[in-house]
N, C-alpha and C positions, 0 to 999 in steps of 0.2 A: 613482216611481223612474225618471224619464225621463232617460236618458243622452244628451243631445243633444251629441254631440261637435263637430258643426259648429254652434257657438253662434250665437245671433242676431248678424248682421253688425254690426260696430262701426264707426260713422262716425267718421273721424278729424277731430277738432275743427279747423275752419277750412280743411280741405283738400278735402273732398268725396270723398276716397278711402274705400274699404271695406277693412277688414282683419278676417279673411283674405278674400282675393278670392273672390267667389262662383263656384261651379263652372260655372254657365251663362254666365259672362262670357268664357270662353275661346273662341277663334275657330275651333278645328279643326272639320272636317266629320265627318259620321257615317262616311264612307268611310276616314277616317284609321286606320292601324294603331295597335296599342297603343304601340309604341316611338315612332312618330312623334307620337302624342298626348302622351306623357310628355315628349318632347324639346321639343315646342312649348310645353307648359305651363311647363317649366323655363326656357325662353328668355323667355317672356312675364313670368314672375314668378320671378326667380332666387332669391328668398328661400325658395321652396319647397324647394330643395336644402339650404339652411342648416338649416331647421326639421327636415327629415327626417334630416339628418346628426346633429343633436343628439339626436333621438329614438333613432337607432341607437346612439349612444354610451351612452345610458341603458340600452338593452337589453344592450349589452356589459358595462356596469357590473354588472348583475344576475348575470352569469356569474362575475364575480370577487368577488362579495360575500363568499362563504365564505372565500376566500383572504385578503381584507382583514381579516375577523374573526379569522382565525388569526394574522395579523401583530399584531393588537391584543393577543391572548392572550400572544404571545411578549414583546411590549414590557412588559406588566404583570408577567409572571413575572420578567423581568430587573430591573424596577424593585423588585419585592418582595424579590428576592434581594439587591439592593444595600442596601436598608434593613436587612435582617436581618443582613448581614455588616458593616454599618457603612461599607462602601466606597461612594464616590460614583461613580455611573455617569453617562454623558452625559445620560441621561433624567432621573435624579434631580436633577442639577444644574439642569436647566431647571425642574423641578417643585418649587420651593421656595416656602413661604409668606413672608409679610412678615417673619417673625422669623428667616429664614434656615434654618428647619428643613425638611427634605424632606417634601413632602406624601405621605400614605399612598396616594393615588390618582395614577396616572400620567395626566397631562393628554393626552399624545400617544397613549397607549394608548386612552383614552376616545374621542378623535377618530377613531381607526381603527375602533373598535367602531361609532361612529355611521355612518361611511361604509360599514361592512360590513352594516348593517341593510337587508335588501331593501325593507322598507316605506318607507324614506326616499329610495330611489334616484331615483324619478321626480320627487319633490318637489324634490330638489337640482338635477336637470337642468332642471326647470321654472323654477327661479330663473335658471339660466344662459340659458334661452330668453327669459325676460322681459327680461333685460339686453340680449340681442342684438336683440330687437324694439325696445327703447327706442333703441338706437344706430341701428338701421336706419330706423325710422319715427317716432321721437319718444316721449317719456315718456307723453304722453296716449294715444297709440295702444296702448302696452303696458298701461297701466292700463285702457283701454277693453276690450281683449281679455280680460284676466284677469277683469274684472268681468262680461263678457258670457257667460263659460263657465257652463254649467249644472251646479251642484254638488249637485243634488238626490240623485243616487245615493250619492255619498260620505257625505252627511249622513245619509241613510236607513240606510246600512250601519252607521254609528257607533251610531245609536240602537237598531236592531234587534239588533245584536250585544250591546250592553250589556244589553238586556232579556232576550235569550235565555240569557245566561250566569248569570242569577240562580238562587238555590237553589230556589225553588218551581217554576220552569219545568224546570230540569234534573232535579229530583227526580220530577216528573210524567212526563217522557219516559223516565227510567230505570225507573220502576215499570212502564210499559207495555212497554218493550223487555225487561224482566226476565222477563215472562211468556212472551215469544217465545223468549228464550234458554233458559228452563227446559225447553223441549221438547228441547233438545240437552244437557240436564244442567247448564246454567248455567256451562259451561266458557268459558275465553277464546276458544276456537274458535267456540262457539255465539254468544257476544257479538259476535265479529268478523263473522260472517255476518249476524246480525240488524241490526247497525249499518250495514253497508255496503249492505244491501238496503232497509231500511225508512226510515232517515234521509233518503236522497235522495228517496224518494217523498213523505215528509213535506214536502219543500221545495216541492211543488206547491200546498201549502195555507198554509204559514206563511212562504213565500218562501225562496229558496235561501240567502241569508246567514244566516237564523235556523236553518235545517236544518244548515248547515255548522257553526255555532257549537255547537249541541247535539251533533251527531255527533262533532265533534272532541273536545269535552270528555269525552264518555263513552268514546271510543276511548282517550283518555289514561288514563283510570281502569281500564277493563276489558281493555285490550290492551297499549298501549305501556308501561304500568308493569311488565309482566313481562319487559321487556328482550329483545324479539325481535332477530334478526340484522338487520344493516344492509340486507340484500337484501329481507327481509320488511317492514322499516319503510318503505322506498321503494315497494315494491309496493303496500302498503296506502295510502300517501298518494296515489300516482298513481291507484289505483282509486277512492279517495274523491273526488278531484277530478273524474274523468270521470263517475262515477255521479251526483254532485251536479249537474253541468252538464246532463245529460240528464234528471235526475229531476224537474226543474221544468217539464217540457213537457206534463204532463197537463192543466194549466190555462193560461190566457192572461195571467195577471197575476203569476206568481211568478218566472219566469226573465227576467233583464234583456234577453237577445237577443230573446226572444219579445215582451216588452212593447214593444220598439221598433217592431214591425211589426203588432201586433194591431189597433191603431186604424186606421192608414193602409190596411191590406189587409182589414179587416173580419173578422179571425179571432177567433172566440169559443171558449168552452169545448168545444162539440161538435166544432168543427174540429180543435182541438188533440188531443183524445182520440182522434179517429178517424184522424188522419194522423200523429201523433207519439207520443202517450202510450203506447199499447199496445206499440209497437215499442221505446220506451225501456225499458219494464218487462222485456221479453224480453232486451234487451241487458244490463241491470243484473244480471239473474239469471244469464245465461250467463257474463258476465265474472267475476262473483264466484265462481261454481261452478268455473270453470277455475282461477282463482288459488287457491281453497280446495283443490282437488285437488292442484295442484302443490306447495303448501306444507303439505299435510295432516300430514306427520310433525312438522314444527316447531310448527305450530299446536296439534297434539295434545299435544306435550311441554310447552307453556306451563302447563298445569294443575298440573304438579308444581313450578313455580318460584315463589318468593316475589315479591311486589311490591316495587319499590324506591321510595324516597321516600315522599311523602304519597300515600295511596290515596284521599283525599277531594278532589274538585274542586268540591264544592258547599257546603262549610262544616260538615260534620258529619252525624250521623245523627239529630239531633233532629227529630221530626215537624213538618210544616208544616200549619197548619190549612187546611181545604178552602176557607174563604172567602178566605184570602190567595192561594191558587193561582188561584181564580176571578177575583180582581181582576187578577192578573198576566196571565191569559189575555185579559181585557178590554182591558188596555193593549196587548198584542200585536195583538189584532184591530183596535184603533183605528189603530195604526201601519201595519199592512198596508193597511187601507182608505184611509188618508190618505197613502199612499206618494208620490203626485205632488205633495203640498203641504207643503213644509218648515215653513211657519208653523203648520200643524196638528200634524204629528207631533213637531216640536220642542217646541211648547207642551205636548203630551201628555207628553213626556218629562220636562218640569219637574214636572208633577204626579206622575209616576211616581217621580221622585227624592224628592219630599216623602212619598209613601207608603212608600218604603223607609225613610226616617228614622223614620216613625211606627211601623213594624213591624220595627224594627232587630233585635229579639230572634229574629225568624224569617228574617233575611236574612244574606247575606254582605256584606262591604264592597264598595261599587260601585267597581270598578276600570276606569277609562277608558283606561288606557295602551294596551292592545291595540286597542280600537276606534278610538281617535284615530289611532294609527299606521296602521291599515288605511285609515281615511278620508283620511289624508294621502297614502298611496300612490295611492288611486283618484283623488283630486283632481289629483295630478301627472299621472296617466295621461290624464285627460280634457283637461287643458291641452295636452298633446302631441298627443292624438288629434284635436283640432280643426283641426290644421294638416296632417293626413295625407290628407285627402279628395282632394287633387289627383291622387294616384296610385292610391289604393284604388278609387275609383269607376270609373275606366276599366278597371281589371283585372276588376272584377265584371261590368261591362256587356259585356265582350268575350268572355265564355266561354259555351259551351254548358252545359246543366244538369249533366251529369256532371262536366265539367271545373270548373264553378262550385262544385260540392260540394267537390271536393278543393282548389280554390283558397281557398274560405272556410275550410276546415279548416286549411290552412297559414297563411293570414293571421291566423287567430285566435291562433295560437301567439305572434305578435309584436304583437298588439294586442287589446284587450278585445273579446270576441265581440259585445257590444252595439254597438260602433262599426261592426263589419262589417255587421250587419243594418240599423242605422240608415242607413248610406250606401246600402244596397240600396233603401231606400224612395225615394231621390232619383233613382234610375235610371228614366227613362220607358220604358213599354212592356214591363215585366218580365212574362213569361208565368207562369202558375200553376206550371209545372214549375220555372222558375228561382227563383221565390219559395220553393218547398219546398226546393230544393237549397241555397240560401244559408243558410237557417235551420238545416236539418239538419246541414250542414257546420260551421256556427258552434258549435252545441251539442255536436257529436261531438268537436270539437277543443278543447273548453273545459278539458281537464285536462292538456294537454301542457306548459304552463308556468304559473308563478304569475300572470302577467299575463293569461292567456287568458280568465279568467272572474272577475267581480267578487268572488264569495265565496271564491276561492282564498286571497287574502292573509289573510282571517279565519281559515281553517283553519290556515294556516302559523303565524300569530301564537300560536295555542294549542299547536301541536304542535312548534314549532321547538326546544324544549328537549330533545327526544328526538333531535335531530340536532346534537350539540355541536360536531361538526366543521364545521358550516355546511351548508346545503342545497346540493346540487349540481344545477344546472338540467339538466345532461345526464343524470344518473341519474334525475331525476324524469321527463324526457321518455321515457327508455327504459322506465321502469316503467309509464307511462301509454300506451305505444304499442299494446300488445295490446288493452286495453279500448277504445281509440279505434278500432282497426280492427274490433272486434266491433260497436261502435255504428254504424260506417260501413256494415258489412254489413247490419245490421238496417234502417237507413234507406234503403239503396239497393235491397235485394233483397226485402224484405217488402211 
């Protein structure tokens, strides 16, 4: 799951130029201040500003995605009303089939829905970026850059998400968590606590994307189906994102930002557990306890409410044979082990698909829409991220450990935290304190936005139906702020 945002440099055919420009090729001195360094780099390579400008537009787009989806709903409602009344609207006049009969689906409404999907935002702006690169440096340069970006993590997330969402895996996780929830009477409150504490910790062993998938699926069934208030829905989502982000730090292979530094800095299982894992566990418990105490009345009242919609997320209550579950766990273990090698885990996924077909009576239908959209989101993000090192690296290298912690936390909100930690490995002479600060800050801030941590889009794709008005990035950030500060306190003070 190697998220190399600064992909291997691409040689421009016939020109000898490198795109993107290597960070060590800039001529500023070590004594240069931050703003002087950034100004010099922008002057030396003006395209830096263009690439970052497009990236900022993509971020702004995510803030308006909910509004765009709302516009799509309005257009579709107007179109449907026009069809029902028999009156032609401007939209229905456009949306006619070849026979002159208005289509039942509004084309313009569907276009707005597409532009309002958070998962497609960075992919759309990556297309714009590719066009601008082609205009600036030629088509071959654009193709070379897009081909050189490392898409291992997006591919891995697609595969692990699809596997983790299958009936045998979800049923096994649910059976284990049910025993824990039974201690609290099996109420929605008990399930809420069990899922928000244990699912993130599970991420240290089955990887964070898999833990996010299982946790979100079970939260949908055991909590969100009871229709909590909007405030509690956002609080739960923010807490889930933060807990998942830090929950993978017990090991050195499960969290993308940790994986970026484990090899270069020689961090193993013992180092992660001693320096990060136990602090993350304390933070998860404290943050969940505080939110649970604050929402205790509403969480307690959910037990008397009926579930809405389908209560099944795993295809029914028919038992799954133990041998089928074991085979699924074997495929998951293979995928986690082969996370660095797409040829291996994609090959394993093809065999997994064949196994699903052979045991279809024990399975749910393999739905790849959510995983593919999440993969598209992450692929767009790594394409943009590969051109942001010119300003992120100087910011990281110019800060003292405490300031670096908060800087990494803030930067993570606007870029995948794995990109932040990867760029930190490129900074020469990083002290042990600085290494700790940048990783701790990156994982602590991993729940502030959808783009802050790779598993977040996976959770959103599963739970977004419980936010019919569209997810508000500002409300999510507010909901995740207190857990983020608690995690920050644990990492800085313990």
